[in-house]
C-alpha atoms as an extended CHARMM CRD file, in Angstrom:
* protein
*
       179  EXT
         1         1  MET       CA              0.0000000000        0.0000000000        0.0000000000  PROA      1               0.0000000000
         2         2  GLU       CA              2.8940000000        2.3740000000        0.7680000000  PROA      2               0.0000000000
         3         3  TRP       CA              4.3370000000        1.8560000000       -2.7400000000  PROA      3               0.0000000000
         4         4  ASN       CA              1.0460000000        2.9500000000       -4.2720000000  PROA      4               0.0000000000
         5         5  LYS       CA              1.2030000000        6.1970000000       -2.2780000000  PROA      5               0.0000000000
         6         6  ILE       CA              4.7810000000        6.8290000000       -3.3530000000  PROA      6               0.0000000000
         7         7  ILE       CA              4.0670000000        6.1280000000       -7.0230000000  PROA      7               0.0000000000
         8         8  GLY       CA              0.9100000000        8.2680000000       -6.8480000000  PROA      8               0.0000000000
         9         9  ALA       CA              2.8610000000       11.1560000000       -5.3130000000  PROA      9               0.0000000000
        10        10  VAL       CA              5.5120000000       10.9700000000       -8.0520000000  PROA      10              0.0000000000
        11        11  LEU       CA              2.8610000000       10.9100000000      -10.7760000000  PROA      11              0.0000000000
        12        12  VAL       CA              0.9630000000       13.8530000000       -9.2530000000  PROA      12              0.0000000000
        13        13  ALA       CA              4.2320000000       15.8200000000       -8.9580000000  PROA      13              0.0000000000
        14        14  GLY       CA              5.0580000000       15.0890000000      -12.6080000000  PROA      14              0.0000000000
        15        15  ILE       CA              1.6230000000       16.1340000000      -13.7870000000  PROA      15              0.0000000000
        16        16  ALA       CA              1.7870000000       19.3250000000      -11.6940000000  PROA      16              0.0000000000
        17        17  TYR       CA              5.2620000000       20.0940000000      -13.0870000000  PROA      17              0.0000000000
        18        18  ASN       CA              4.0750000000       19.7190000000      -16.6850000000  PROA      18              0.0000000000
        19        19  PHE       CA              0.9160000000       21.7340000000      -16.0080000000  PROA      19              0.0000000000
        20        20  MET       CA              2.9160000000       24.5820000000      -14.4500000000  PROA      20              0.0000000000
        21        21  GLY       CA              5.2780000000       24.5770000000      -17.4390000000  PROA      21              0.0000000000
        22        22  PHE       CA              2.2980000000       24.8250000000      -19.7780000000  PROA      22              0.0000000000
        23        23  ILE       CA              0.8500000000       27.7450000000      -17.7800000000  PROA      23              0.0000000000
        24        24  ALA       CA              4.2560000000       29.4940000000      -17.7410000000  PROA      24              0.0000000000
        25        25  ASP       CA              4.6460000000       29.1360000000      -21.5200000000  PROA      25              0.0000000000
        26        26  LYS       CA              1.2160000000       30.7050000000      -22.0640000000  PROA      26              0.0000000000
        27        27  THR       CA              1.6670000000       33.6090000000      -19.6250000000  PROA      27              0.0000000000
        28        28  VAL       CA              5.3180000000       34.6640000000      -19.9770000000  PROA      28              0.0000000000
        29        29  HSD       CA              6.3390000000       36.2430000000      -23.2700000000  PROA      29              0.0000000000
        30        30  PRO       CA              9.9660000000       37.3880000000      -23.1730000000  PROA      30              0.0000000000
        31        31  THR       CA             10.9970000000       40.2290000000      -25.4480000000  PROA      31              0.0000000000
        32        32  HSD       CA             14.4800000000       40.9920000000      -26.6470000000  PROA      32              0.0000000000
        33        33  LEU       CA             15.8010000000       44.5140000000      -26.2880000000  PROA      33              0.0000000000
        34        34  GLU       CA             16.5140000000       46.4270000000      -29.4610000000  PROA      34              0.0000000000
        35        35  LYS       CA             19.5730000000       48.0570000000      -27.8890000000  PROA      35              0.0000000000
        36        36  THR       CA             21.6720000000       47.2710000000      -24.8610000000  PROA      36              0.0000000000
        37        37  ALA       CA             20.1850000000       48.5680000000      -21.5930000000  PROA      37              0.0000000000
        38        38  ILE       CA             23.5670000000       49.3820000000      -20.0550000000  PROA      38              0.0000000000
        39        39  LYS       CA             26.2940000000       50.6760000000      -22.3230000000  PROA      39              0.0000000000
        40        40  ILE       CA             29.8150000000       49.7670000000      -21.2330000000  PROA      40              0.0000000000
        41        41  GLU       CA             32.4850000000       52.0150000000      -22.7080000000  PROA      41              0.0000000000
        42        42  GLY       CA             35.1850000000       50.2710000000      -24.7420000000  PROA      42              0.0000000000
        43        43  VAL       CA             33.1620000000       47.1420000000      -25.4280000000  PROA      43              0.0000000000
        44        44  ALA       CA             31.5680000000       46.6210000000      -28.8090000000  PROA      44              0.0000000000
        45        45  ALA       CA             27.8920000000       45.7770000000      -28.8270000000  PROA      45              0.0000000000
        46        46  PRO       CA             27.1890000000       42.1340000000      -29.6420000000  PROA      46              0.0000000000
        47        47  SER       CA             26.1150000000       41.6160000000      -33.2020000000  PROA      47              0.0000000000
        48        48  ALA       CA             24.1650000000       38.7710000000      -34.6630000000  PROA      48              0.0000000000
        49        49  PRO       CA             25.9300000000       37.0060000000      -37.5220000000  PROA      49              0.0000000000
        50        50  SER       CA             24.4000000000       38.0980000000      -40.7920000000  PROA      50              0.0000000000
        51        51  ALA       CA             23.1850000000       35.6030000000      -43.3200000000  PROA      51              0.0000000000
        52        52  GLU       CA             25.3900000000       37.3010000000      -45.9040000000  PROA      52              0.0000000000
        53        53  GLU       CA             28.6290000000       36.4150000000      -44.0920000000  PROA      53              0.0000000000
        54        54  ALA       CA             30.2620000000       33.5160000000      -45.8700000000  PROA      54              0.0000000000
        55        55  PRO       CA             31.9540000000       30.8680000000      -43.7520000000  PROA      55              0.0000000000
        56        56  LYS       CA             35.7040000000       31.2930000000      -43.4990000000  PROA      56              0.0000000000
        57        57  PRO       CA             37.4070000000       29.0250000000      -46.0490000000  PROA      57              0.0000000000
        58        58  LEU       CA             39.5220000000       26.2090000000      -44.6950000000  PROA      58              0.0000000000
        59        59  PRO       CA             43.2720000000       26.5590000000      -44.9950000000  PROA      59              0.0000000000
        60        60  PRO       CA             44.9280000000       24.3360000000      -47.6140000000  PROA      60              0.0000000000
        61        61  ILE       CA             45.4820000000       20.8370000000      -46.2650000000  PROA      61              0.0000000000
        62        62  ALA       CA             48.8890000000       20.1530000000      -47.8710000000  PROA      62              0.0000000000
        63        63  PRO       CA             50.9600000000       22.3970000000      -45.5290000000  PROA      63              0.0000000000
        64        64  LEU       CA             49.0450000000       21.0420000000      -42.5390000000  PROA      64              0.0000000000
        65        65  LEU       CA             49.7090000000       17.4480000000      -43.6130000000  PROA      65              0.0000000000
        66        66  ALA       CA             53.4400000000       18.2190000000      -43.8740000000  PROA      66              0.0000000000
        67        67  LYS       CA             53.4160000000       18.9260000000      -40.1240000000  PROA      67              0.0000000000
        68        68  ALA       CA             50.7760000000       16.3400000000      -39.1570000000  PROA      68              0.0000000000
        69        69  ASP       CA             51.3070000000       13.5840000000      -36.6070000000  PROA      69              0.0000000000
        70        70  PRO       CA             49.6690000000       10.2760000000      -37.5840000000  PROA      70              0.0000000000
        71        71  ALA       CA             50.0840000000        8.9510000000      -34.0160000000  PROA      71              0.0000000000
        72        72  ALA       CA             48.0230000000       11.8740000000      -32.7110000000  PROA      72              0.0000000000
        73        73  GLY       CA             45.5450000000       11.1980000000      -35.5220000000  PROA      73              0.0000000000
        74        74  GLU       CA             45.2620000000        7.5710000000      -34.4510000000  PROA      74              0.0000000000
        75        75  ALA       CA             44.5210000000        8.6810000000      -30.8800000000  PROA      75              0.0000000000
        76        76  ASP       CA             41.8760000000       11.1180000000      -32.1480000000  PROA      76              0.0000000000
        77        77  VAL       CA             40.3250000000        8.4130000000      -34.3440000000  PROA      77              0.0000000000
        78        78  LYS       CA             40.0990000000        6.0250000000      -31.3840000000  PROA      78              0.0000000000
        79        79  LYS       CA             38.4330000000        8.7490000000      -29.3350000000  PROA      79              0.0000000000
        80        80  LEU       CA             36.0970000000       10.1810000000      -31.9920000000  PROA      80              0.0000000000
        81        81  CYS       CA             35.5140000000        7.6410000000      -34.7440000000  PROA      81              0.0000000000
        82        82  SER       CA             36.0750000000        4.0540000000      -33.6390000000  PROA      82              0.0000000000
        83        83  VAL       CA             32.6060000000        3.6380000000      -32.1710000000  PROA      83              0.0000000000
        84        84  CYS       CA             31.0660000000        3.9500000000      -35.6390000000  PROA      84              0.0000000000
        85        85  HSD       CA             33.8830000000        3.0040000000      -38.0300000000  PROA      85              0.0000000000
        86        86  ASN       CA             36.2450000000        0.0910000000      -38.5550000000  PROA      86              0.0000000000
        87        87  PHE       CA             39.8610000000        0.7990000000      -39.5150000000  PROA      87              0.0000000000
        88        88  THR       CA             41.1900000000       -2.6770000000      -40.2860000000  PROA      88              0.0000000000
        89        89  GLU       CA             41.4910000000       -4.2420000000      -43.7160000000  PROA      89              0.0000000000
        90        90  GLY       CA             38.4200000000       -6.3530000000      -44.4050000000  PROA      90              0.0000000000
        91        91  GLY       CA             36.8570000000       -5.3030000000      -41.0950000000  PROA      91              0.0000000000
        92        92  GLY       CA             33.5520000000       -4.3890000000      -42.6890000000  PROA      92              0.0000000000
        93        93  ALA       CA             31.0480000000       -1.6930000000      -41.8570000000  PROA      93              0.0000000000
        94        94  LYS       CA             29.8040000000       -0.8290000000      -38.4010000000  PROA      94              0.0000000000
        95        95  ILE       CA             27.3440000000        2.0420000000      -37.9730000000  PROA      95              0.0000000000
        96        96  GLY       CA             29.4920000000        3.7960000000      -40.5870000000  PROA      96              0.0000000000
        97        97  PRO       CA             31.5750000000        2.3830000000      -43.4480000000  PROA      97              0.0000000000
        98        98  ASP       CA             34.9930000000        0.7480000000      -43.0740000000  PROA      98              0.0000000000
        99        99  LEU       CA             37.6440000000        3.4650000000      -43.4440000000  PROA      99              0.0000000000
       100       100  TYR       CA             40.6150000000        1.2620000000      -44.2910000000  PROA      100             0.0000000000
       101       101  GLY       CA             41.9350000000        2.5680000000      -47.6120000000  PROA      101             0.0000000000
       102       102  VAL       CA             39.5480000000        5.5120000000      -47.7000000000  PROA      102             0.0000000000
       103       103  VAL       CA             42.0870000000        7.9720000000      -49.1600000000  PROA      103             0.0000000000
       104       104  GLY       CA             41.7920000000        7.6860000000      -52.9500000000  PROA      104             0.0000000000
       105       105  ARG       CA             38.7810000000        5.3540000000      -52.7750000000  PROA      105             0.0000000000
       106       106  ASP       CA             35.5730000000        6.1170000000      -54.6670000000  PROA      106             0.0000000000
       107       107  ARG       CA             33.0580000000        7.9080000000      -52.4680000000  PROA      107             0.0000000000
       108       108  ALA       CA             30.1040000000        5.8700000000      -51.2240000000  PROA      108             0.0000000000
       109       109  SER       CA             31.7460000000        2.6320000000      -52.3880000000  PROA      109             0.0000000000
       110       110  ALA       CA             32.6440000000        0.6230000000      -49.2740000000  PROA      110             0.0000000000
       111       111  ALA       CA             31.0110000000       -2.7910000000      -49.4990000000  PROA      111             0.0000000000
       112       112  GLY       CA             28.3620000000       -3.6050000000      -46.9330000000  PROA      112             0.0000000000
       113       113  PHE       CA             27.2810000000       -0.0580000000      -46.1630000000  PROA      113             0.0000000000
       114       114  ASP       CA             24.1270000000        1.7230000000      -47.3330000000  PROA      114             0.0000000000
       115       115  TYR       CA             25.1730000000        5.3090000000      -48.0330000000  PROA      115             0.0000000000
       116       116  SER       CA             22.7840000000        8.2630000000      -47.9940000000  PROA      116             0.0000000000
       117       117  SER       CA             21.7130000000        9.7010000000      -51.3250000000  PROA      117             0.0000000000
       118       118  ALA       CA             23.4350000000       12.9340000000      -50.2470000000  PROA      118             0.0000000000
       119       119  LEU       CA             26.8270000000       11.2290000000      -50.3090000000  PROA      119             0.0000000000
       120       120  LYS       CA             26.0060000000        9.1310000000      -53.3590000000  PROA      120             0.0000000000
       121       121  SER       CA             25.3870000000       12.3890000000      -55.2340000000  PROA      121             0.0000000000
       122       122  HSD       CA             29.0830000000       13.3360000000      -54.7600000000  PROA      122             0.0000000000
       123       123  PRO       CA             30.8760000000       11.1730000000      -57.3390000000  PROA      123             0.0000000000
       124       124  GLY       CA             34.6350000000       10.9330000000      -57.3960000000  PROA      124             0.0000000000
       125       125  LYS       CA             37.3720000000        9.7270000000      -55.0960000000  PROA      125             0.0000000000
       126       126  TRP       CA             38.1560000000       10.8310000000      -51.5450000000  PROA      126             0.0000000000
       127       127  SER       CA             40.9880000000       13.3340000000      -51.9150000000  PROA      127             0.0000000000
       128       128  TYR       CA             42.8860000000       14.9570000000      -49.0580000000  PROA      128             0.0000000000
       129       129  ASP       CA             40.9670000000       18.2080000000      -49.6290000000  PROA      129             0.0000000000
       130       130  ASP       CA             37.6320000000       16.3710000000      -49.6720000000  PROA      130             0.0000000000
       131       131  LEU       CA             38.4590000000       14.5880000000      -46.4170000000  PROA      131             0.0000000000
       132       132  ASN       CA             39.4290000000       17.9330000000      -44.8940000000  PROA      132             0.0000000000
       133       133  ASP       CA             36.0820000000       19.4530000000      -45.9120000000  PROA      133             0.0000000000
       134       134  TRP       CA             34.1760000000       16.3440000000      -44.7710000000  PROA      134             0.0000000000
       135       135  LEU       CA             35.8600000000       16.1800000000      -41.3740000000  PROA      135             0.0000000000
       136       136  HSD       CA             35.2980000000       19.8930000000      -40.8630000000  PROA      136             0.0000000000
       137       137  SER       CA             31.5540000000       19.6060000000      -41.5030000000  PROA      137             0.0000000000
       138       138  PRO       CA             29.9290000000       16.5010000000      -42.9850000000  PROA      138             0.0000000000
       139       139  LYS       CA             26.5780000000       18.3100000000      -43.2400000000  PROA      139             0.0000000000
       140       140  SER       CA             28.1350000000       21.1460000000      -45.2730000000  PROA      140             0.0000000000
       141       141  PHE       CA             30.0290000000       18.7630000000      -47.5520000000  PROA      141             0.0000000000
       142       142  ALA       CA             26.9600000000       16.6150000000      -48.2560000000  PROA      142             0.0000000000
       143       143  PRO       CA             23.7430000000       18.2670000000      -47.0360000000  PROA      143             0.0000000000
       144       144  GLY       CA             21.3280000000       15.5290000000      -46.0220000000  PROA      144             0.0000000000
       145       145  THR       CA             23.9980000000       13.0380000000      -44.9910000000  PROA      145             0.0000000000
       146       146  LYS       CA             23.0410000000       10.3720000000      -42.4620000000  PROA      146             0.0000000000
       147       147  MET       CA             26.2400000000       10.9950000000      -40.4960000000  PROA      147             0.0000000000
       148       148  THR       CA             25.4280000000       12.7090000000      -37.2040000000  PROA      148             0.0000000000
       149       149  PHE       CA             29.0050000000       13.7930000000      -36.4550000000  PROA      149             0.0000000000
       150       150  THR       CA             29.1700000000       17.6080000000      -36.2730000000  PROA      150             0.0000000000
       151       151  GLY       CA             32.7540000000       17.9710000000      -37.4430000000  PROA      151             0.0000000000
       152       152  ILE       CA             36.1920000000       19.0600000000      -36.2290000000  PROA      152             0.0000000000
       153       153  ASP       CA             37.0480000000       22.7610000000      -36.1610000000  PROA      153             0.0000000000
       154       154  ASP       CA             40.7190000000       22.3750000000      -35.2380000000  PROA      154             0.0000000000
       155       155  ASP       CA             42.8580000000       22.3660000000      -38.4090000000  PROA      155             0.0000000000
       156       156  LYS       CA             45.7560000000       20.4370000000      -36.8370000000  PROA      156             0.0000000000
       157       157  GLU       CA             43.4700000000       17.7460000000      -35.4490000000  PROA      157             0.0000000000
       158       158  ARG       CA             41.8560000000       17.2380000000      -38.8750000000  PROA      158             0.0000000000
       159       159  ALA       CA             45.3000000000       17.0560000000      -40.5190000000  PROA      159             0.0000000000
       160       160  ASP       CA             46.4890000000       14.4980000000      -37.9390000000  PROA      160             0.0000000000
       161       161  ILE       CA             43.4260000000       12.3300000000      -38.6010000000  PROA      161             0.0000000000
       162       162  ILE       CA             43.8010000000       12.5760000000      -42.3840000000  PROA      162             0.0000000000
       163       163  ASP       CA             47.4990000000       11.7070000000      -42.1010000000  PROA      163             0.0000000000
       164       164  TYR       CA             46.5740000000        8.6500000000      -40.0330000000  PROA      164             0.0000000000
       165       165  LEU       CA             43.8540000000        7.6290000000      -42.5160000000  PROA      165             0.0000000000
       166       166  HSD       CA             46.3610000000        7.8740000000      -45.3610000000  PROA      166             0.0000000000
       167       167  THR       CA             48.5350000000        5.2400000000      -43.6320000000  PROA      167             0.0000000000
       168       168  LEU       CA             45.6450000000        2.7620000000      -43.6240000000  PROA      168             0.0000000000
       169       169  ALA       CA             46.2450000000        1.1850000000      -47.0090000000  PROA      169             0.0000000000
       170       170  SER       CA             48.3770000000       -1.5220000000      -48.5370000000  PROA      170             0.0000000000
       171       171  LYS       CA             49.7340000000        1.1710000000      -50.9020000000  PROA      171             0.0000000000
       172       172  PRO       CA             49.1340000000        4.5910000000      -49.2820000000  PROA      172             0.0000000000
       173       173  GLU       CA             48.3520000000        7.5050000000      -51.5760000000  PROA      173             0.0000000000
       174       174  PRO       CA             51.2420000000        9.9900000000      -51.6940000000  PROA      174             0.0000000000
       175       175  LEU       CA             50.7680000000       13.0750000000      -49.5590000000  PROA      175             0.0000000000
       176       176  PRO       CA             50.2370000000       16.3100000000      -51.4880000000  PROA      176             0.0000000000
       177       177  GLU       CA             53.2280000000       18.6140000000      -51.7380000000  PROA      177             0.0000000000
       178       178  ALA       CA             53.1430000000       21.6700000000      -49.4860000000  PROA      178             0.0000000000
       179       179  LYS       CA             53.4220000000       24.8350000000      -51.5420000000  PROA      179             0.0000000000
């Protein structure tokens, strides 16, 4: 009998919590100020990013690869990618495709993985520049991709990962020359 009282109390509290949230949403209407209420000298007013601002282009990957550390890339891959991807020859797909030999491989071509139409619509081979763009933002590279990974902003970290991926092949693709 005591358990019924406890469960009933929890349910009533949950219902009351949801009801109060509903009431609060209907009665409180926050407004945003058009200008800052308190002006602090020497500090620029915050500005909203305009839709016209283009995203900053990524730096060329070749000079970054010249300084990249594949051991650091392997550590990053284990931390960020190994849950979804396999990195051994013949390992097969997991949640994502097998990435052994990905550099220079045709896009959307790993056996045993059903790619999104967004990625299938990008014909060609995975180049170092493409991998850089993909790792920076998969959703920008192929809008509509099934991959939920948000990307890597750090240029060095991306270069380390790409350098590690390039080593995963029986005949690794040559690194691009830094200009």
